[in-house]
C-alpha positions in Angstrom: 34.8 -120.1 -20.9 36.7 -116.9 -21.3 35.6 -114.6 -18.7 38.1 -111.6 -19.9 37.0 -108.4 -21.2 37.6 -107.6 -24.4 40.0 -104.9 -25.3 37.6 -103.1 -27.1 35.6 -102.6 -23.8 38.3 -101.3 -21.7 38.2 -97.5 -20.8 41.4 -95.9 -21.5 43.6 -94.2 -18.6 42.9 -90.8 -20.6 38.8 -91.6 -20.1 39.6 -92.6 -16.2 41.4 -89.3 -16.0 38.7 -87.0 -17.2 35.9 -88.9 -14.9 38.4 -88.2 -11.9 38.8 -84.3 -13.1 34.9 -84.1 -13.7 34.2 -85.6 -9.7 37.3 -83.1 -8.3 35.9 -79.8 -10.5 31.9 -80.7 -10.6 31.9 -79.1 -14.1 32.7 -79.9 -17.6 34.4 -76.8 -18.3 36.5 -76.5 -15.3 37.6 -80.3 -15.7 38.4 -79.8 -18.9 40.6 -76.8 -18.0 42.1 -79.1 -14.9 43.5 -81.8 -17.3 44.2 -79.7 -20.5 42.2 -80.3 -23.0 39.0 -78.8 -24.6 35.3 -79.2 -23.0 34.0 -81.1 -26.2 36.8 -83.3 -25.9 36.5 -84.3 -22.4 32.6 -84.6 -22.8 33.2 -87.0 -25.5 35.6 -89.0 -23.8 33.1 -89.4 -20.9 30.5 -90.6 -23.1 33.1 -92.8 -24.8 33.5 -94.1 -21.3 29.6 -94.4 -20.2 29.2 -96.8 -23.4 32.2 -98.8 -23.1 30.7 -99.5 -19.3 27.4 -100.1 -20.3 26.2 -97.5 -17.9 25.2 -93.4 -16.9 27.8 -92.2 -15.0 27.2 -88.4 -15.0 24.0 -86.7 -14.7 24.2 -83.1 -16.9 22.6 -80.3 -15.7 22.6 -76.6 -16.0 24.3 -76.1 -12.8 26.8 -78.5 -13.1 27.5 -82.1 -13.2 27.1 -85.0 -10.5 28.1 -88.3 -11.0 25.5 -90.9 -10.6 26.1 -94.0 -7.7 27.7 -96.2 -10.8 29.9 -92.8 -11.4 31.3 -92.3 -7.8 31.9 -96.2 -8.0 33.5 -95.6 -11.3 35.9 -92.7 -10.0 36.8 -94.2 -7.0 38.4 -97.4 -8.6 39.6 -95.1 -11.6 41.8 -92.8 -8.7 43.3 -96.2 -7.6 43.7 -97.4 -11.2 45.9 -94.0 -12.0 47.5 -93.9 -9.0 48.9 -97.7 -9.4 50.1 -96.9 -13.0 51.9 -93.4 -11.7 53.6 -95.9 -9.0 54.2 -98.5 -12.0 55.8 -95.7 -14.0 57.9 -94.0 -10.9 59.4 -97.7 -9.8 60.6 -98.3 -13.2 62.3 -94.6 -14.0 63.3 -93.9 -10.3 64.0 -97.2 -9.2 67.0 -97.1 -6.3 66.4 -92.9 -6.5 64.9 -91.2 -4.0 63.0 -87.9 -4.1 63.1 -87.3 -7.9 60.1 -86.9 -10.1 56.6 -85.8 -8.3 56.2 -86.7 -4.6 52.6 -85.9 -3.3 52.4 -84.7 0.1 49.7 -83.6 2.5 49.7 -81.3 5.6 46.9 -80.1 8.1 46.1 -76.2 8.0 47.5 -76.0 11.2 51.1 -77.1 10.2 50.8 -76.4 6.4 51.7 -72.9 6.7 54.2 -72.3 9.3 56.5 -75.4 8.8 56.3 -76.0 4.9 58.1 -72.6 4.2 60.8 -73.4 6.3 61.4 -76.8 4.9 60.7 -76.4 1.3 63.5 -74.7 0.4 65.5 -76.9 2.1 64.0 -79.8 0.1 64.8 -78.3 -3.0 68.4 -78.0 -2.6 68.7 -81.1 -1.5 66.6 -83.0 -3.7 67.0 -80.7 -7.0 64.7 -83.1 -8.8 62.1 -83.6 -6.8 58.5 -82.0 -7.8 56.3 -81.5 -4.4 52.7 -81.8 -5.0 51.1 -80.1 -2.2 47.6 -80.8 -0.5 46.3 -78.9 2.6 43.2 -80.8 4.4 42.2 -81.8 7.7 43.6 -85.4 8.9 40.9 -87.8 8.0 40.7 -86.8 4.8 44.2 -86.5 4.4 44.5 -90.4 5.8 41.9 -91.1 3.4 43.8 -90.3 0.2 47.1 -91.8 1.4 45.1 -94.9 1.5 44.0 -94.4 -1.8 47.1 -94.2 -3.3 46.6 -90.3 -4.1 49.2 -89.0 -1.4 52.7 -90.3 -0.6 52.9 -88.8 2.7 51.6 -86.4 5.2 52.5 -84.0 7.7 49.7 -84.9 10.6 49.5 -84.2 14.5 49.9 -87.3 16.2 49.3 -89.7 17.6 47.1 -91.1 15.1 46.1 -94.7 14.6 45.1 -96.2 11.6 45.4 -99.4 9.9 48.0 -99.8 7.3 49.3 -96.4 8.3 53.0 -95.9 9.7 53.7 -92.7 11.5 56.6 -91.5 12.6 57.2 -88.4 15.1 59.0 -85.2 14.0 58.9 -82.5 17.1 56.5 -81.7 20.1 54.6 -78.4 19.6 54.5 -76.2 22.3 51.0 -74.2 23.5 51.2 -70.5 23.9 48.8 -68.4 25.4 47.0 -65.5 23.5 45.2 -62.9 24.7 44.2 -59.0 23.9 46.4 -56.7 24.4 46.0 -55.2 28.2 44.5 -58.4 29.3 45.2 -58.8 32.7 46.6 -62.8 32.3 49.3 -60.9 29.9 51.0 -59.5 32.8 51.6 -62.8 34.9 54.5 -64.8 35.2 53.1 -67.8 36.6 50.6 -68.3 34.0 49.2 -72.0 33.9 45.8 -73.5 32.3 43.8 -73.4 36.0 43.9 -69.2 34.3 41.8 -70.0 31.6 39.4 -71.6 33.5 36.9 -68.3 33.8 38.2 -67.1 29.8 35.9 -67.2 26.9 38.3 -69.8 25.5 38.4 -69.2 21.4 38.9 -72.4 19.4 38.7 -74.1 15.7 35.8 -75.4 14.1 34.7 -79.2 14.7 37.1 -81.5 12.5 40.7 -79.8 13.7 42.3 -82.2 15.8 43.9 -78.9 17.4 40.8 -78.1 18.6 40.6 -81.4 20.6 44.2 -80.6 21.9 43.3 -77.2 22.9 40.2 -78.7 24.7 42.4 -81.2 26.6 44.8 -78.6 27.9 41.8 -76.1 29.0 39.9 -78.4 31.0 37.0 -76.2 31.3 35.2 -77.0 34.7 31.5 -78.7 34.7 28.8 -76.2 33.3 30.8 -74.2 31.3 31.7 -74.6 27.5 34.8 -73.4 25.2 33.4 -70.3 23.3 31.4 -71.9 20.6 33.1 -69.5 17.6 34.1 -72.4 15.4 36.9 -70.1 13.2 37.9 -71.9 10.5 41.7 -71.0 10.5 44.7 -69.7 13.2 44.9 -66.7 11.3 40.9 -66.1 12.1 41.3 -67.3 15.5 43.7 -64.5 16.3 42.4 -61.8 14.6 39.3 -62.8 17.0 41.4 -62.8 19.7 42.3 -59.3 18.9 38.7 -58.2 18.5 38.6 -59.1 22.2 36.2 -62.1 21.4 38.3 -64.1 23.9 41.9 -66.1 24.3 43.2 -68.9 22.8 46.2 -70.9 22.4 48.6 -70.4 19.9 51.0 -73.4 18.9 54.3 -72.2 18.9 55.2 -73.1 15.1 52.2 -71.6 14.5 53.6 -68.4 16.2 57.2 -68.5 15.2 55.6 -68.6 11.7 54.0 -65.5 12.2 50.7 -66.1 12.7 50.1 -63.4 15.1 52.4 -60.7 13.3 50.8 -57.4 13.8 47.4 -58.2 15.4 46.9 -56.3 18.4 47.5 -59.4 20.7 49.6 -60.8 23.6 51.2 -63.6 23.3 52.9 -65.6 26.7 54.3 -68.9 27.7 53.2 -70.9 30.4 55.1 -71.1 33.5 55.5 -74.9 33.0 55.6 -75.2 29.1 52.7 -77.0 28.2 53.2 -79.3 25.2 49.7 -79.4 23.1 50.5 -81.8 20.3 52.8 -84.0 18.3 54.0 -83.4 14.7 54.6 -86.0 12.6 54.5 -87.5 9.1 52.3 -90.6 8.1 52.6 -92.8 5.1 51.0 -96.0 4.1 52.7 -99.1 4.8 54.5 -101.1 2.5 54.0 -98.1 -0.2 56.7 -97.2 -2.6 57.4 -93.7 -1.3 57.8 -95.5 2.2 61.5 -95.0 2.3 60.9 -91.3 1.4 58.3 -90.7 4.1 61.0 -92.0 6.1 63.4 -89.5 4.8 60.9 -86.7 5.0 60.6 -87.4 8.8 63.8 -87.0 9.3 64.5 -83.9 7.3 61.9 -82.1 9.4 63.4 -83.2 13.0 66.2 -81.9 11.7 64.9 -78.6 10.9 63.1 -78.0 13.6 65.7 -79.2 15.9 67.9 -76.7 14.6 65.5 -73.9 14.5 64.7 -74.7 18.3 68.3 -74.4 19.4 69.1 -70.5 20.8 
């Protein structure tokens, strides 16, 4: 008995691209724009896909489009299939050529704006045929995208352990103390984490790994919590400090990248430098771009080391 699916019932890659775009954008109009077709073309393609698969994939409404459970399953598998085909094309066209064509790089929000402007010009100069596709997101989502083969590498904070994911450290990132101008602690030359125990320490919202790193340094005493403000970015955190809402810890990488520039704040090092986190590169073990991810880690390590020298 032949269980093979007839070719006429097989979806096309274009139809799968339409479905993944619809899941990402949430509407037929936005999805059509994202893939460069008209809305009727995309709508017809989705309809043909539903017919060939024999299942309703999209619930259509006035406020947009939502995928059904079958649609979510199909979109997830479609993303992996498209990534596999892209890997195949890259493997054939660019075998043995590092950083040629598209390289999908993710980075967490507390690193991306401050590290990438330093590194991207170096990458472009060293690898002129590279097309870098950037994605900024939280660590857990970046790791999911590595596993789903929709990212080739990600710059994250270490340590981080996940099955099938390899990492390489790049640099240690020092914590600096940030407070409003005129704050009593701004004048201390013996600043230590113990001085923060009675302060309102502002943190990023849950989900940012930097929040946990900062909490481990602050060591708030029993019965006292860090100020519950839940800032969504380091730039917001800096402005909250400037407004007198509290103090915080700012990574030196962000400070060097201008996160506190122009704000009415004082930035002070601790008497004994505190390494708040390690920066590293993560990639999928055994992936097609694993060697390039290692090369990226080496390049970042060299760039940050050169920047740290007096």
